[in-house]
VOFI-378591 format. One record per residue (C-alpha): x, y, z; residue in one letter. Coordinates in steps of 0.05 Angstrom, whole numbers, plus 5000, padded with zeros to 4 digits. Example, Ala and Ser with C-alpha at 12.3 -4.5 7.8 and 13.67 -1.06 7.14 Angstrom:
# residues 2
524649105156a527349795143s
***
This chain:
# residues 240
549722596881m556323046872k562522646885t568922946865a574622486825a581922566862q586522716795p592422376785k598322666806c604722956764s610422716781p613623466803e606523486837e608222866882i615923106881s613323756917y607523446966r614623066990n617723576991q612323887043r612123207086r619423227098s619424017115v613723687166g618523167195i623923567204l620224057240g616823587278i624323177290m629323687311l627123817379p627523017389f633722907347a637623407383l636123087452i638422427424i645322677390y646622997442t645622347494y650321997457l655122447444q655222437530g652023077540c645022757576k643023587598e636523827554i638524527538q634725157560p632225267494s633824997423i637525537403s643425347459q644824647420y648425027378f654125077415y653224247435s655523777393t648623807363a650224527338g651724187260i645123827264l641324487283l644524907233v643624397174g636324307188v634624997198l638725127135s634724567091a627524907120v630125567111g631925377036l625825017013f621925617037l625426076997i625125596950s617425516953y613125746905k604725806925g598225896874t598726786895q605127266905k603327196980i604826586991d610826666961d612627247003i610326997065i614426287058t620026687035n620727127092l620326517141a625326157091g629926807111v628726797180f629625967191a636626357160l637526737216g636226417275i641125917238a647226347229f645626807283f646226467345p643226677397t647726807466d652826297509t649625897563d655525947594l653325327654n650324907604s654224197597k654724097531c658224697514l663224587476l665325277452f663826057469t662526637416f663027407448p657527677470a654028097419n648328467421k647528597351v647627817332v643427617389t637928157367t638127887309v637127187325h631427367375y628227847322v629527257272s625526747315a619427127330a618927317259l619826547232f614926277290f608926927263i610926787187s608726037194l603126187239a601126617194a601826207129n597825657170s591426057190f590926467131f594426127069l593725417074f586325467087t584125877033r579925486976t578625706903d572925266898k566125396906k565024716926m569824436982i570823747004t569023547085l575923307088q578124107071k574224347119q576923917167q584124107142r581724757147n579824667228h586324377241v590824977204y587725467242k588825117304t596225027285c596125817281g593125867333i597225527375l604225767351i603626337370i600926177439v606725737448f612826377424v608926907466a608526487520l616626397519v618027137547p612726957602v616426457624c622426767622n621427207672i624827087737e618226937786k615526677740v621226187729k621525997804i614525817801w615925267740l621224997762n622124927704l629325057659p627624717596y620825207603a623725467526t625724857506f619424587508a615025197482l620025227420e619324487409a610524587411l611725117363a615624627315l610924107329l604724547308t608924797256f610324137233g602423837227i600024357185s605824237139w605223497147l597423537126i598624067070k602823507041g597223087027d599722657091t593422667134l585722827118l585622707049q581522857004d577822136982k576421946917a569822036924h567322466986t561822877004q562423546980m559924197021v558424966989k561925487013a555625527069n558824937115p552024847137a550124667065d552223867064v550423467002v549722827034s552522126998p545321866998n542322476956a538722316891k
***
């Protein structure tokens, strides 16, 4: 029987895992925090998109969270150069979303201020948002699933399934945003905050992926089953 004893983690590794968990929590909580914050400030209307909260009382919260996530991703160091490139780009795109706001929705009841329309700023915002989620999807699908081990645990296989599912879902949710903004689709759905919901789902999926990467879920056990590179070759815990 082959078992794997979980090695003790250094303080630096524990801190790194906690940072990953924090990023995951921020991603999951951001949409809810924006709604709750504006609600407590007297605005009970959900905005058409997460980016629209920039012009509300929760604007500072939106910019703060995106900046924190962006700076972490920029400073993130993976095991290979490609990890650094993908996460660094995602961090830059997160800052692009934060500091290049979307167009102002003049019909919003939560509106505090406006900026003059600027196509360049708006274009940077939308491109940054799209590339941010694409980078996160690539990170989850291609990078989180790698392993240098010839033998991987069953938990690692389960994590890889979740990582790939998260990567696919992020792309699906982002791709549905422009579809839901087609006029006929908007009328059919009759859901003014469809974009917000899809962005929230993408952030939720992103957060789950990073929570798992931070060993919050599906952790390797101290004594666990091991599988070979071929998933069908499972070593039973009762094997002699």
